[in-house]
N, C-alpha and C positions, 0 to 999 in steps of 0.2 A: 450401532454401528452394522453393515450389512458383511453379509458375507462372505464376498468378494476383497473389501477392505481386511475380515478379521483373517483370510489367507495371506493377504498381502503382507500383513505384521507379523506373521509367523516366520516368511523369510528371514524376517531383520535379528532375532536373537533375542533371548527374551527379554534384557536390559532394555533394549532400543524397543521394544515392541510394545512392552508396559507404557515408556516414555512418551511413544506416538499415540497410542490409545490414550494416555490424559491429555493429550493436546485436543481432543474431540469427544472428549467424556465429560459427565457431571460431576464435580468437586462438591466434598463437605464442606460445610459452616463452618465457621469456628463460635465462641461463646461472644455476646455482645459484652459492651464496655462494663455497663453494671444491669442490674435486672432490674426491668421496666422501667429506664432511663432510654432516650435517643441521646447520642454522643453529638457534639455539632463536627463538622469534619472540615479541616483547613489541609487543602491540598497545592504543592509549592513546586513548581518545575524551574531546575536552573538550568536554561539552555544551554547548552556549548560546555559542559563542565565534564571533565574528565575525572572519573572516578580515584584515579590514583593523584589529585591534586586536591584529596581531602583530609581532614589530619585526621580522622579517624579510621580513614583506611591506608594510614601509613607515609602520609606526605608530611614531611618535616622540615623541606627546604626554605621555607616560608610560613608563619604563621596564618594562614587562609581561612579556616573555618573554628574559631574560639566556640564562638554560639552553636553552632551544628555539631561540634565532636561533644558538648555538654552536653545538649538535644540526644544523641545518640547513646550518651553514657546510660539513659536510663527509658533506652527505646529498643525494639529489633532493629538490628543492622544486617543487610543482606549483603553480604560482600564479594557476591560474585553474580552481580547481575547483568543481563544484556537487554538491549533494547532490540524493537524490531527493524528496526531501519538507522541508517547513517546518518540522520537530518531529519528537521522538523517536520515539514510535510507530513510524512508519510508514520512519523514516529508517534506525533502527538494523539493523534485518533487512533492509535492502538492503545496508550492506556488509558485514554476517555471510553474506549468503549469494549476493551479486552479483545478487540481481534486483531489479525495479522493485516499486513496491504492488501494479501491475495485476497482478504475476504471483503475489508472496507472499499479496496481499489483508489487512493487518496496515495497517489503516487509522486506528482508532478503538483511542482508551485507554478511555473513560469514556462511551460511549453509552447514550442513553436510548431504549431501544424501546419500541415501541409498545404492549405490554404493563404498561410503567411501570418494567420492571425496568431497572438498570444492568446493562450487561454490557460485555466487552472482547475484541475481535478477536486471536484466538491465531494465534503464528506454526507452522502444519502440520509434521508429523513428514515429510512428502513431500519437503520444501525438507533441503539439507545445508547444514551452517552451517561455516563455518572450522574450529570447537574440531572438527565430525567428519568433516571431513577432515583436519587434524593427526593426529586421534587413531587414525583407520584407518591412519596411517603409524607408528603407533606414539611419538607423543608422549603426556607428560604434559599434561594440560590444565587452567586453573582459572582466574575469572573472578573479581573483587572488585567490585561496582556499586553505586552508589547512585543510583538514581529509582526509585520506585514506578513506572513503565511499565515497568520492567524485572524485575518481581517473577520469582519463582520459580513456576512454574506456567503464564507464559503461551510458553513452546516457546522462549525463547531461550536456556535451560538444555542444550539440547542439545549434546551432543557433552563437556560439559565433566563432570571427573573432580570439579571443586568446585564449585559456583556460589554465592556468597556476597553473596543481592542486599539488605543492609543493610549495606554496608560503613564506611560514616561518610563524613567528609569526606575530603580528599586527604590528608591527614597520617595520617589511620587506615590509609587503604587504605595508600599505601606501606608502615609499618609490616607490615602483614599480608601485603603480596606480597615483603616482602624474609623476612620469617620463612618463607615459602610455599618461598625459591627456597633457604631454607638446606638446605633437608631435601631436595633433587632427587639422585636417582641417578644412573647414567650417561646415562639418556633422554634426549632432546631435549623442549624444552617449550613450550609455546604458552600463553603471560599474557595476558589481557584486562582492564582497568582502565577502568571510565568513571566520570569526576570531573563532580559535579555542582555545584561549589561556585560556578559563574560564574552559574547558576538562581538567580533572586528567591526567597527571600528573601534571597539571600547568606549562607547560612549557616557563617560563617569563623569562625577568632577576631577577636578584636575588634584586635588589632594590626595584623593583615592587613589587615581593614576600614578601618582608618583609617590604613594606609602614604600613600595620598595626600592623605586628605581632611582629615588633622588634626586639629581641635577642632569640625569641620560634624557638623551636626545630620543623623547615618543613621536616625535612626527612621522617618521614611516610607519607607523602603524595606528594613525589616528587622523582626524581631519580628512582632506583633502586628498592625501596620499597613501593610503594605507592600502587602494587597491592594486595602482600602478607597482607597488613594494610585493604583496602578494602574486602576483601575475609575473614579476619579473622571476620571484624564488621559483614556482612551479615552471617556468618556463625553461629555468637553467639558465638565463641573464644574469642574475643576479647571486652569489656565494651566501648562502645563511651562515657569517663569521659569527665567530667566537663574540665578539660585544652586541650585535646583531642579535643572537640568541638569545644573550644575558638580559637583554632590552624585554624582548619579547616574552620570556617568562618572568619577569619581573609586573609587566604589564597586566599579562594574565593573571597572576596572584593577587595584584591588586585588583582586578575586577572583581577577583570571586571572595575576596573579604570584604569589599564595598555590599555586595550581595549579605553576605554572612552577618556583616553590625546591623542591616536593618531586618533581617530575620528577628535577631537578637531582640529587637527595639520590639517586631511585633508578636513575640512571645512573651516579652515584658507587659505587653498592653493587656495580654491576654490575663494574664496573672493579676493586674490592677485590678480588670472587671471580672476577677473571679469565676475565670471561666476556662481555669488550666487543666483542672479535673474533670471537665465536661466537656473536653476538647483533643478529639484524632487528630495529630500532625503526620502529616505524609509528604516528604522532599525528597525529591528524585530528578535527574537530569534526561531530557530528549535525547541526548546526544553524546559521544563526545568530540576532540578535535586532533587532527593532525599537526604536528610540528616537523614536517619533512622527515620523520622517521619512515616514511616509503615513498619519498619521494615530492610529498605535497605537500603543503600548507593550509589549513582550514576544512571544511568535512563536505560532505555529502557527494563525494566520491567512490565510496567505497564500502566495504565490511570488514577492513581490521579492526582488533581489536579497543583499539585507542577511540575507534570510533563510536564502538558499539557496546563497549564496559561504560556502565553508569552507575552511580550512588542509589542506592533506597534504603533510607530512613522511615522505621515506620513507628511515630509513638502512639500508644493506645493505654490510657490511663488506668491503675493498677495491673499490667500485663508487667512481668520482671523483664528486663533486661537481657538480650541475648545478643549472640554475635553469630551469625548461621552462615555456613561455609557450605551448604547446600548450593550447584548454581542455580540459579531462578532467571526468569524472563520479565521483561515488563506488563509482557501479554497477563501475569499473574495481578496484577495490581486492582484491577476491579475485581476479582471475587475476593480478596482479601480484605481491600476497604470496605464492598458493601458487609461482608460480614463480622469485619469489626464492629460495623455501626449497627450488628443484630436487624440487618434485612437481610431479604430472603437471598437466596443467590440463583441467579438464572444457569442453570443447569446445562444448558446448550453453548455455552462459552469454554474457549479451549483453556481456559487458563487453570489455575491448582490456586484455594486459597492456602496460603503459604502460612497463615499463624495455626490453622487446622494441621496443617502436614508441613512443617517445616523439611523434614528429611527427605521428602519425597523426589526422587531425582527421576530427571527429563531431559530429553535432548532439546537443545536450543535455535529458534530457528530466525534468520533476518532478512528479510531481500533491500535490493537497490535497482533501481531503474532507470540507467542513462538514456543520453538521448538516441545511442547508440545498442545500448546492448540491455543486458538483465542478468542482473547478477544474485545469486542466494548464496546462504552458508547456513550450516547444519553444525552444531557442536554438541560431542556426546563425551562427556568425562573430560580429557585433556585432545582428544582428536577434533579437529577440525577438518571441513572439507567445504569449498568454494568453488562455485560453477557459473562461471560467466557465459550469456548465451551471446550472437551477433548473429543476425538474419544475414542472406547471403548477399554480396555486393550485387548480384544481378537482380535482385527480387526486394530489394530495400525501399526503393523507389514507387515499386509496385505494391507492397506491404502498407506502405503509409499513405496511398492513391485508396486502398480501403477504407481510410480514415471516413472518404466521402459517404461510403455507404451504409446508410441509418435509416431506420426506419423515418417515412414519410418521405423518400426519394423514390424516383422511378428509373429503373435499368432494364436492358437486354441482356440475359444473360445466355452463352454458349454454354451449355450441359453434355457432361457425360456419365452415360449409368453405369456404376460401377456394379459387378459381379455380385455382390450381396442385394443388389437394388437400389443402394444410395444416387442420391442427384448430388454429383460434384460440376462446381463453375470453372470452366475454364479460361471463360471471359467475358470481360462486363464493360459496357457501355452505358453511357445518360442516354434516357428514352425521355424525348420532349412530349409525349401526349399527357394527357390529365391522371393526373393523382387516381382518382377516381373511375378511371379506366380499366374494363374486364380483364381478368387475368387472359393471356394468351401464349399457347403451348404449341411450336411448330414440330415435327419429324416424322417418322415412320409408323405409320401405324401398322402394328402385327395382329394379324388375325389368328385368334386361337377359339375352342369348343366354346368359351361361354362370350364369346363377343372380342372387338379389338382391344389394345393395350398401346397407349402411348409412354415413351420415356418410360416403360416400365410398371406405369398405372394403367388398372381398368377402366377404360371409358363407354361412358354412358350417353346415347348421342337423345335430347329428347324429343318426343313426338313433336314434328311443326318446327324443328330444330333450322335455320338457312342453310342452305348447300349452296355453294358457287364457287368459278376459276374454272380453269381451262378442264378440270377433269370431272368436273360437278355432270350429275347425268341430266336429258333432257325430261326425263319423265320417269318416275318409278323410284324405287326406294336403292340406296344403296347399297353397293355391294362390297361385304368384308372380306371377300376367299381371298386377297389375295394383298403383299403389302405395297403400302401407295403412303406419298408424302402428302402430309395434313398438315392445317394449321387452325386451333378453335380457338374459341374464347367459350372459356367452363371457369365454372368454380370448382373447387377442391372441395369434399367432404366425405366424412367416413372412410377416408384411405381410397378413393377413387374420385374420378372427374369426369363431370356432370357439362354435355355442353349446349349451348346454344347456338351454338353457327360457326360452321366448318368450310373451308374454303380448303379445296383436292385440286393437287397439281397434278400435270401431266406424269404418265410413267414413266419417262425419262428424264424427269424433274432431279437434281442434284440432292441426292438429303442433308439437310441441313437439321439439328436439334436446336431449338432456343425455346428461351421460356420471356415472357417480358409482364414486368408485373411494378406495384409499390411493394416497396419493404416494409413488411408489418411487425419482422422481430431483427435482433441482432443478437447473437453471440458470441463465444472466443474465437468460432472457425469455423462458425456456417450462419446464413444468414434466414429469413423464411420471406416467401411473397407468396401470400394470398393463401397460408398456410401451409404452401410446400418448402420441408426443408433442403436448403440447399450447402452441399458444402466447400468451404473453402481452405487453400493449404499457398503453400511458396508459391506452387506454379500456376495460382489465378491471375492473369493478366487484368489491369484495368486501364483502359483507355478512354479520352476525352476530358480526362482531367489534371487542371495542370499544376502538378508538383513543384513547387519551387524548393521543398526542403524535406530532408529524410530523417524523420523521428521514427524513434519505435516508440508504437504506440502500446496502450495496456492490452490490448487483443493481441499484440506480438508475444507478451509476456506468458499473457494466459496459453498462447499456446502453446510455450514450452511445458507451463505447467499439466494441460490437461491429457496428453497424450504420454506426457515424460519424453526423456531422453531419447528413447527410441524414435520418437515421432519428430522431436526437431532434428536431429539426424535426419531421418528422411527426407524431411523436406530441406534440408541444407543449410542449416544454423551451424557456423563454426562452434566448437565448443572449448573451452580450456578448461582442465581441472587444476584446483591448488590445496596441496597436502599440509595439514599442518599438525605438529605436535606442540600444544602447548604447555604440557611439563616440562620437555626439555627445554622448549624456546619461546617462553612466555612473551618476547618480543617481537614476535613474527620476521625475524630476522633473517631464516635461511627454510622458506617456502619451498616447497618442492612442486615445480610445473608439470604439469601433464597434458599434452594436446591429443589423447589417446584414452580412452574408457579404462580407470582401473580395472584389473580383471583380479584380484584378490584382496585379503584383508581388512584393516578397517575402511579402506579410504572406499573399496566398492561394497563394502557394507552401508556406508554414508552414502554413496552413492540411489542404491536402491531405497531407501530411506527418505532421499527427496522427494523421488518420484512420487509413492506412496501418499506422503505427506501434502506435496501439490496437489493431488490429485484432489485430494479428501478435502481442502479448503477450499478450492476451487469450485467445488460442488456448493459452498455456502456461502458464495458470492454477494454481492449486495448491489455491485454496477454495469455500469453497461458501458461501450469503451466512448458513445457519446456525450455521456456525464460529466459536467464541466459548465464551465461559465468564461466567458470574454474577458481579459483583463482591459479596464481603461487606460489613459494616459497618466491619471494619478497614480492606481494599483503599479503602474511602471516603473513608476519614479521611484516609488515606496521598496519595491524591490531590488530595485538599483542601487539604494542606497546599503543594500547590508550584501552586496556585490550580487545577487541571484541573477539580475539582467545585463548583459554586458552595452 
């Protein structure tokens, strides 16, 4: 860890500083299941299942999880687990790679871009998934998943020899898993199952849907009517009366029970195959669900506890059962599962091996990028701080237009030289010259004892360079004794410009500072043209780009993370702070909303901690703003069926 980062952590106080250091440091590994053995690993994700609706977590309104409760009785149960996000697309890659959204960059599943096209963020190949880690150790790997956000081609299939992304309901997934298990050889295996049955529209068999609801009318939340019901409730056009609320609770409970019974059948199958004592079983959820506790039905809109609090049951054969109260995060799953299997733990991951360090406390970090804002939350003990960033309305269209400024496109930029020598872009517009055309710079060449400087850079003019323009001399060398406006074709190398062609302007020409060339790299708040780094900020104007929509891009969120709160405020972002005490108010019914930066106490400490953590995580990101895939009509229809696309 750098000295600057260490100094920043010292400011946070010993408890939180230790936690943040652990987010970015190595973790010890726990002992394998049995000496000399390589256990099988079964990972099951219960999509959209709240922790407080599992029996082992105290839920008793309906018997939702008798089989999972029995598994929990002989397992390690983490009683306070927070996901890195409040919906599937960013959460699943976090527990498959052991990284945060700020690092893996998968925020959006169906974003409307400035061009009007629909696209999805993709998990990059630079990251290593659990499947890849197990495959590298000789494991057979397979996944049976059901969620249109996890379809093949989005990067989630990395490391899986078999990736079935249209696997059906929990029963069909169980059938496919048991068939796959019957065909295994001597090698250990890693099997991932993703069950969608507790996600609206609760596409489960009728006998499961009516298990707790009897003859109640379930049509408002199933079939073709569920989206209208959800939208009416969220828009305040329809109240969630007692009868409707009871029906929803019964249907949700029935869907969880349906998954539980199929998991019970699968665990029984493992026992029949005599694999029970050789198989690690890990059961988690990717996120929870809101039932209008904060005015909305569903998920994917925030970081309230009922959206990020999930269950985590980890059964390691031979390990004594325990119920761990220490707060943990799903980012801890990868090091914990890898260590439980006796495999080497990647010491660069931010998570903690929770079997080796069950009592180690650290803050939990979650993120959410909405179309028009970026939300982050940090919880330490009972104290929780959420921050929402919104781009300034004046700049929103311009920020979204910046999505067009990508490597392989050519632009003309008006540039400003900052006092520290950095170059910042004031205005950008497309340039229609060939992408292979050389870099061009226009500006006032300033004489120095060592030669001219252009835009704060040393300018070397090669012998034999072509001179032209109104100010070009008839004969003899060019004099650089006075400031003069020039345009040069040049390359940038070793920190200075090497010009092959120079246009000189008349002495009374109006000064302009421009740079034209092809973008070669793109960062969170800068681009590179011909090796020259040019800063972007909220004042950068983009012209000549047709912006039909104003989405907040990943780079906007990264812009908030990189310079932190001060940089975001300076750029004109609106910021809202939500302060919560979960010990006193676990339901988050009395949030303290602030429109000005907290100046003292736990809120100020968490505010500073979020800045320190965000910068460090972003420094390890593996994505670019242009990464992603365009969604075809079939993909959009599949996402629309789950309510993600209107």
